[in-house]
Structure formats: C-alpha cells, structure tokens
N, C-alpha and C positions, 0 to 999 in steps of 0.2 A: 579657262586659262587661269593659272595661279595668281598672276598679278597684272595690273593694267599699266601699259606703257604709253607715254606721250610720243606719238609718231608723226613724222612729216614725210610727205610724198613729194619728191622733187623730179618733175618731168615736164617737158614742154608740150606734151600731148594731153589735151584736156580729157579725152576718153580714158586714158590711163589713170590720171589723177582721180577722176570720179569713180572709176572701178575700185581702186584701192580705198578711197574714202568710205564708200558704202560698205565694203567688206569689213573694214576695221570698226566702223561705227556700230554695225550690228553686233559685234563681239565686245562692245563696251570700252574700246580704247579711245582716249582723246586723240583726235587726228586733225592735222592741218596739211595744207598743200602749198606748193610754190612752183611757179612756172619757169623759174630760172635759178641758177646757182646764186646769183646776186640777191634775189628775193629770199632765198633760203638763209643766206648769211644774215640778212637784216632781221629775219624772224628769230634766228638763233641768239642775236644780241638782246632781244626783248623778252624771250621766254626760254625755259629749259626743255630739252627734248631727250628722250631715251634712245630713240631709234630713227634713222633716216633711210628711206628707200630712194636711191639716186640713180637716174638714168645716165649712162656713160656719155651718149651723144646729145648735146644740147647746144643751141646757139650761144655765142659768147663764151663764158667760162665753162669748160667741160666738166663732166662728172668726176673725172680723175683729179682735176685741179681742185674741185670742191672737196673731194675725199681728203686730199693732202692738207687743205686748209682746216677742215673740221678736226682731223686727228691732231693737228698742231695746236689749235686754239681750244678745242673741247675734247680732250683725249678720252673722256668717259662716255662719249656719245658713240653708240654702235652705228655702223653704216653697212647696208646691204646694197650691192650694185645691181642695177637692172641692165641687162644687155641682150643683144640679139646673138644668134648662133654664130654669125660671121665674126664676132668680136670676142670669142671665148678666150683667146690668148690674153686680151686686155683684161678680162675678168680675173684671170689667174694672177696677173700683175697687180690688180687692185687688192687681191687677198694678201699679197706680200706687203702692200702698203698699209694694211691695217683693216681692210673690210672684213666683216665677220662671215659673209657669205655672198653669193650672187644668185640672181633669178633670171632665167632665160625667157625671152619673149618668143612666141606667145606662151603663156603659162596657164596651167589649170589651177583651180582653187586648192586641190590637195597638195600641189607643189608649194604654194604659199604657206599652207599649214605646216609642212615639213620645215620650211625655212624659219617660221616663227618658233617652232618647237626647239630648233637648234639655237636660235638667238636667246630664248628664255633659259635654256640649259647653260649656255655660255655666261649669261648674266648671273645665274645662281652660283656658278663656280667662281666667278669674279668676286661676288659678294662674300662667299665663303672664304676665299683667299684673303680678302681685305680684312675680314673679321679675325682670322688666324694671325695675320700680320700685325694687326693692332694689339691682339692679345700677347703676341711674342714681344712686341716693343714695350708693352706695359710690364712684362715680366723681366725684360732685359733692362734692368734699372741702372746698370753701370757698364756702358759701352758694350763690349763683346762678352760680358759675363752673363750667361743665360741660366735661369733656374727658377723653379717655383716650389721647390722642396723646402721643408722646414729648416734644414741645415743652411741652404742658400739664403733664405729670408733672414736668418740670424746674421749671416755674413753681411748681407746688404745693410742691415741696421747698424752694424759696427763701423762700416767704412766711413760715413760722414763724421762720426765721433773721433775715429783715428785721424782723419784728415785735418781736423781742427787743431791737432797737436803737432809739435815738431819732434816728439820723442822718437828714438830709433824703434823700428818695427822688425820682428823676426817672423817670417811666414814659413810654416812647416807643412809639408805634404808630399805625397808621392809624385814621382815624375809624371808630367802630363796633366796635372790637376788645374793648371792655370794660375800659378803663383805670380807670374809676371803681369798677367791681366789685372790681378788684384792690386799689385803694386802701382800699376798705371792708374787704376781707378782712385786709389788713395791720393796720388799726386794730382790728378785732375780736379779733385775737390779741395785741395789745400790752397793756402795763400801763395804757394810757389807754382801754381798751375801755369802761369804765363812764362815760366823759366824752364830750362832744359830738364828732361827726364833722360838720364843716361844709364843704360843697362850694360852689365858686363858679366859674362859667365866665367867665374873664377876657375872652374874645372878645366877650361879650355887653354890655360896658360901654365907654363912652368914658372917657378918662383921669380926668376930674374926678369922674364918677359912681363909678368903681372906687375912687378914693381915699376918698370918703365911705363907700362900702360897707365897705371894709376897716378904715379908721381911725376911722370915726364922726365926729361933729361936735358943736360946742357951739351952743347957742341963739344965733341971730343971726350965725352964721359966714358965711352967704350968704343971698341972697334965697330965702325959702321955708323956712328953717331955724327954724321957730317953737318948736322945743323941742330939747333935747339928745338925742343918740342914740348908743348904743354901736355900734362897728363890729364886724365879724366877728372881728377879731383879739382883741377883748375877749370876745366871746360864746363863742369856742371854748374859752377858759379851761381849760387843762390837757388838752384833747383834741387832735384832729388836724384841721389845715386842709388841704383838698384844692383846689389851684389848677389847674383844667383850662384847657387852651390857654394856658399861661403864655408861649408864644412870641409871643402877641399883645400883651403889655403894653408900654407905652412905655419908652424909656430912663430917663426921670425916675422912673417907678414902680419900675423895676428898682433904681435907686439907693436909693429909699425902703425897699423891702423888704429890700435887702441890709443897710441900717443896722438894721432891725428884727431880722434874724437874728443880727447881731453883738451888739447891745446888749440884746436882749430887752425893749425898751421902745418905747412908741408915744406919739404926741401926737395927740389928736383935732384935726380941722380947726377952726381958730379958738381953740385952747387952747394955753397955753404949759407946762402941767404934764404931766410924763411919767407914764405908767401902765405898771407892770411887767406883763409877760405871759409865759405859758408855753404852748407848743404844739409839736406836731410838724408839720413841713411835708412834704406829698407833692404833687409837681407832675406835670403830664402835658402832653404835646405831640404833635401829629401832624406837626410841622415838623422839618426837619433843622436843629437849633440850631447845629451846627458851621458850616454854610453861612451861617446868619444872623450868626454871629460874624465870619466872614470878610468879610461885606458891611457890617459895622458896625451891623447892626440889633439885635444882642443883645450885651450886655456880657459879656466873658470872666470878670470877677471874680464877677459874679452867677451865671453858668453853673456855674462850679466850686463855688460855695457851695451851690447847690440840687442838684447832681449828685454827691453823695457816694456814693450807691448808685444804680446805673443798672439799670433793668429794661426789656427790650424785649418787648412783647406781640406774639406772632406773628399775622399776618393769617389769616383763615379759609381762604384758598386753600392755605396751607402746612400745614394740619391738617385735611384733608378727612375723615379717619376720624372726626372729632368731629361732622360734619354730621348723620348719622342720629340721634345722641343729642340734639343740640340741637333738631332738628326735632321729635322725639318730645316733648321737654320743652315746647316752645312750643305744640304741638298740644294737649296736655293742658291747658295754661294757658288758651288761648283758647277751647277747647271748653267749659271750665267757665265762663269769663267771659261768653261769648255764649249759654250754655245750649243749644248745638247739639250733637246727637249725631254727632260725627265720630270714628270709631273708629281710623283709621290712615291711612297713606300707602302706596299700592301700590309694589311693587318698582320699577316703571318710573318712578314719581314720585320715589322716593328716588334712583334713578340720575340723574335729571335734576338734582336738587338737588346731588348730589355733583359732577357735571360742570361746573356753573355756577361762575364765578370769584368771585362775591360781592365786587364792588368796595366795597360798603358794609359788608362783614364781618358780624359776628353781628347787628348792628342791622338790616341789610337782610334777613337770613334771618328774624329775628323778625317784621319787617313783612310779609314774603312769606307766612309761615305764617298770620299774623292775617288778612291779606287773603283768602287761600284759604279759611279757615274761615268768614269772614263771608259770602263769596259762594257757598259750596258748596251744592249741592242733593242731594248723596249722602252716604252714611256713610263713604266712603273717598275720600281725595283721590287724583287721578291726574294724569297729565301735562297734561291739559287745564286743570286748576286752576292750573297754573303756566305757562300759555302766555305770560303777560305777561313772564316772565323771558326766554324765547326771543326775544320781540319786542324786549326791551330790548337783547339782544345785537346786534340788527340795526340799532339806531339809531346814526347817526354820532356821533362824539365831540362834534361841535359842530353844532347845527342851528338857529342863530338866536340872538337876544339872550336874556339871562337872563329877561326879561319874557315873551318868546315861548315859551321852554321851559316856564316855570311855567304859563302860560296853557294850553298844549297838554296838559300833564300833568294839571292839575286837571280839564279838560274830559273827558279820557279816563277818569279815575277816576269822575267823576260819571256818565258813561254806563254804566260797568260796574256801578255801584251803583243804576242806574235812578233817579237823582236823590235817593237817600236821603242826607241831609246828615250824619246821625250816623255811618253806615257810612263814607262818604267821608272825613269828618274823622278817624276812627280809622285808616284806611289811610294818609292823608297825614301823620299824626302831629301834627295841629294841633287846636285846639278849634273848636267850632261857630261861635262868633262871628267868629273869624279867617277861617274858610272863607266865611262869609256876606260879609265885607268883600271878600275876593278875588273872589268871584262877582260882586259889584257893580262892583268895580274893572275887571274884565276883560269885563264885559257878558255873562257866561255864563248860560245858562238852566239851571235845576236839572234 
C-alpha cells in the first residue's frame, strides 16, 4: 500500500474488532479499536485518525449518529460503515451523509482489500484537489482575478502601488477581460476600502438619464421627479466610483465630469446649491480613446484628466497559460451552483480551450464552462462538450442583421437546452423574463 493510515475499528463485537486489528496490523497500519461510539469520540479527541470503520448497530449511540458527529467535528476523517445485508438501505443513507464506502457482514479479505483501495484512491484525489486549490488560491492574489502568466504577474505587482494613490485610473482592454475586477481590487487595497465601491456602465444610459444617475435631482426638476434623489456622486461619498465604458459618454457629460473632478463639487439637476464630494475615479474603456480624440468624439482635456494612471488589461489570447486555471475555477463554481457532479475536464478538452482564441475573453470562457456544465451528462467534460466553440469558429464574421443573428443564436441555445428556459437564460446571460420576451418577439418555439 502506498501510504500508512491511522485506523480505528468501532464495533461492539470483540471478534470483529480483533479480526480488523490483526488484518491492518499485518499490513503496517497503526490501528486502534473502540467498543462504542462514545469510546471512539474520546479517542478522537486525544489522537488524530485517517479512517474509521464503524458498525451501524451498537448499543447507545448508533453508528449513524457517530458518522454524523465525526463528519461535523472532523470532516477530514473518512468513515466506512459496517453493516449486515438487512440494513443495506441504511448503508446507502450513510453514503449520502458522508461515508466513503460500506462493508457488508460477513465479508471476505478481498472485499476489505477493495474497500481499502477505494479509500486510498479517494484520499489521493482529495489531496490532489487540496493541492490544486491551494495553488489556485496562491495564484489568485486579488479576489477573483486569476492568473499565473507574466502579464498577470505584472498586473498583480501594479495593483498595490496604484491603490496607494488617489490619482484617477484609466483601465483599457477588450470586453470581457475583467476591468471591473481590477477596479475592485484597487479599491479593496486602498485607504477607501471600507467605503462604497459604486460601478456604473455609462454605455447603458442615454445622456439625460446618465446625468440624473450621477448627479441626482431635486423634486420637480423634470416630469416624474416626484421626490429628490441623491446621485451616485453623492452616494459614493469617500469611496471609489467606477465608470465603465467611459468612451460612450457625450461631450457635454465629459465637460460636466471634468468640472466635478476639478472642483470636487456637484449640483443636483434642478438645484443651484453645490454639494461638496470626495471620491476616487476609476474609468474603463474598450475603445481606443486616442482615435476618438483625433475624430473629435472625445475631449483631450477630459482624457488627460482621467488618464493619470493607465493600465492595459491583456486579452485572454495573450495569456493562454491562465486558461486551465480559469477553467478549473469556473468548473468548480458552476458545479457547485448547479449541484451537478462534474469532476474535471479531459486533457483533450483543456487543449481545445487553450487553442481557442476567446474573442469574448474571460467572460466568454466563463459562459462556455457554465454552458458545458449545465448541459453535461458525464462527470468529465470533453471536446464534445465544447463543440459549440468549434462551430463558432466556422461562423462567418457577418451572417445577417443583428436581429437575425440574435434570433438564430437564441433558437440554437433553446434547442441545445431542450426548451429549458432557465438553462437557456443562464447560458445567454439574461433573465427569464427577457428571454420570454425575445421568444415572443422572434416567434420562437420553446
């Protein structure tokens, strides 16, 4: 056997305890015995054990009660249940409660050997999982930002230095690279970390709505303003304001924000009284703002004011060595959320993920893993589970109007989910009501 385990036999029958004791002793395992569950718990308090063999039926505390207590107090201790044929249903229940296996009385030595091989294999997998988890945590130096590539190491080194300053930061990078995660990491390590982090996507608002969101308004400032409301620039109060897609704001809003950054004061819409504010600004864009300045779409004075510190977030195709780590992280996340037992990704599957270019970057990878987990029928993902990526590579860059592309994509996802609205909505990244509206709009059948 590869490793020696400290084992305890818990059974009220002396002959069973002695049989186990001699069998394990001959194989070099440190072994102890207990005639009751209470005695076993007393010994567990004084010494550490790797594995317990526990009889289900014992006077006083039963084996099931002992199993429940052990898994609660000592979750790393494995338990094998000893049972008779008449209580096989109870043994199955014990497996659901955390037992690694069960042994039927009367048993032969080769049956005990098989159980031990299974336990050892399980412990090796657990040790491997713990090692990978610790490695992942070590590499995940800033919350949900995962990476071990040189590009990410450089970014990790920059974050504490940027966080120590209050200077405005401009994050640039393609859609889906994780700009908001970087902004959160900077905020979390700044002197403002205990104060609000307020994100807003500038591209999601027309100019007038963005103005009221940022600056707030007084009662009666416009139709529908039935009461006064604070804007995000007041709500952030001492914290960090994250303006995503800042390249989408209008020239007028650029002027208004430039004045705020200079004066540290705002006026609510419909109010003439200034309000003093204090916040740190982190902006993000997927556009080339230098080109936007040259075309007159973006003001140069505003650009230089928000771009005191510039950080470029690398696309996923430039840090492919991070893909297996990210895929493992998302696999664990969505296996847990969907309550599906998906243990890993085959080497061929990982190779496919690494070779794909990921135009949608980390966000696309996360969606791909979620989709594969939701639709999986096996415990390990393989190339077939990511066939939609290979199909996506073969789709022409333009294959119709935006309406036609969306209609076709929603239909394909619905077909793959067998009409399951909840799964399809998760894969598409929208809520159920939005998906229902699109199905109705496009005349699609579930």
